[in-house]
N, C-alpha and C positions, 0 to 999 in steps of 0.2 A: 256540466253540459259538454265541455270539451272531451272529458273522459269517455262519455257515452259515444260521441262521434268517432273518436279514435278506435274504440272497441269495435264499432260497426265497420270501420275501414279495415281493421285487421281481420275481422271475420270474413268480410267480402274478399279480401286478398287471399286468405287461406282457401276459401271455396274456389276462387279462380285458379289458384295453383293446382288444386286437386283436379279440376276439370281439364286444365292444360296437360297435366300429367297423364290422365286417362286418354286424352286425344293423342298425345305423343306415343303412348304405348300402342294404341290402336293403329296409328300410321306405321310405326315400325313393324308391327305384325303384318300389315299389308305389304310392306316393302320386302321383308325378309322371309315372310311365311309363304 
């Protein structure tokens, strides 16, 4: 059970990092573009 929960947390964290990365790239394009 704990393994499943930690896998879900890791997956959620990775998805969040990808989203933040895309948002950061978008903002930097707005600032420097």
